[in-house]
NUVO-868697 format. One record per atom (N, C-alpha, C): x, y, z; residue in one letter. Coordinates in pm, whole numbers, plus 50000, padded with zeros to 5 digits. Layout:
REM NUVO-868697
XYZa
...
//
This chain:
REM NUVO-868697
491632061589571x
491182060389458x
490732048889379x
490362046689328x
489002037189241x
489572032589116x
489862026789073x
490422026088923x
489032013788786x
489122018588739x
488832011188630x
489202006388524x
488901996688476x
490181996188320x
488272000188236x
489142004988157x
488712016987972x
487582007087897x
487241994787919x
486381986887872x
486091990988006x
485951986688086x
485011987988154x
484282000788173x
484642005488170x
484482025688148x
484022028788093x
483582024187919x
483542029687858x
481572018587860x
482152009687891x
480132002087894x
478952010688054x
479832016188160x
478782018288263x
479862033388257x
479842040288175x
479972051788171x
479242065888223x
478272061688258x
477242072588318x
477012070188441x
476892049988452x
476922047588635x
478352053288710x
479632053388622x
480312058888671x
481182068188744x
480262079788613x
480272093688594x
479302099188771x
478602091288768x
477282090988860x
477502092789009x
478552081989017x
479392077889076x
479842086289164x
480892094889148x
481842101389113x
480982111289162x
480322115989092x
479462130989168x
478742127889253x
477602111589318x
477352114389473x
478542108989534x
479742102189574x
480842096289669x
481232107289701x
481872112389521x
482482125889526x
483822118489616x
484222109689499x
485902102789526x
486252103289355x
487402103589372x
488172104089163x
488062088989178x
487982093689021x
487642075889002x
489562079888838x
489862066688873x
490702063388751x
490632059588643x
491432062088516x
490422050588449x
492062044088356x
492282027788332x
493302021188316x
493172016988201x
494212012988108x
494452006788006x
495181994787975x
495621993288038x
496501980188034x
497221981188164x
496621987288206x
496581988388366x
497611999688358x
497722007088299x
498082020788272x
497802030188298x
497842043288392x
496232050688399x
496482060388323x
494692065788259x
495652074488157x
494312085688168x
493192084188301x
492722093188295x
492112095988415x
492192105388514x
491722105988640x
490432113288596x
489232106388620x
487642114988665x
487512124888792x
487542134788814x
487402137788973x
486192148988961x
485342142789112x
483552153689089x
484652169389083x
483632170289002x
483382190488959x
483152201789102x
484212209189096x
483932221489189x
482602221889203x
482652229089343x
481292234289377x
481332246589356x
479832248189272x
479102267989206x
479432271289321x
480302289789194x
481722290689288x
480282301889341x
479332311889323x
478312310489341x
477332312689420x
477622301889499x
476482301289606x
477322300989806x
476682307789767x
477062323589932x
477502336189911x
478412335289825x
478602352989801x
477302357989739x
476902361489797x
475292367389762x
476532383989803x
476242381889900x
476652399689998x
477992406289938x
477192416489785x
478312425989731x
478242420989584x
476772415289606x
476512404589461x
476162416189321x
475692430389398x
475122437489333x
476132444989300x
477342446689320x
478542461989359x
478352459589203x
478432478989200x
479182482089016x
477822478188940x
476162479189043x
475292478288894x
474032487688914x
475172492689055x
473732509589080x
474252525388939x
473352534189013x
473922545488966x
473482555089070x
474142566589161x
473612571689178x
473082588489124x
471642589489198x
471282605389115x
471052611289156x
471092620189258x
470602629289356x
470992622289473x
470492635989580x
470002633189732x
470022619489753x
470552602889864x
469982602589914x
470262598790028x
469792607090111x
470412612190230x
469312617790260x
468912627090225x
466842637490204x
466212634790178x
464952636090251x
463982628890228x
463322632590038x
462372625590005x
462722619089884x
461202635789831x
460632638589960x
459912659389932x
459182663390032x
458932680089986x
459182686990123x
458172678890237x
458262679290373x
457572672690416x
456522684890463x
456732695590416x
454772699390366x
453502695490375x
454072686790232x
453872676790129x
452712670090180x
453162661390310x
452892656590353x
451832651890470x
450462652190459x
449152648990499x
449282642590693x
450182637290682x
450452626190781x
451472638390896x
452022651290859x
452722654690898x
451552664491010x
450512664990884x
449572679090938x
448572686791078x
//
């Protein structure tokens, strides 16, 4: 884990946060040598890779879902 004094962190905050994001290594901010904060990379977004079953509970079945949608007699292709 890298350490950074708070005075230097204040001056380079955005670049320090970008470094944590890019390298995925945590950063410890210190004041007078004592740790005051740990900056860790954000957890990956939970939605990635979990697409299977994502629409569960959003459908409502109305009627027969197995049978044909209309009478087969009405289809011209079958004549």
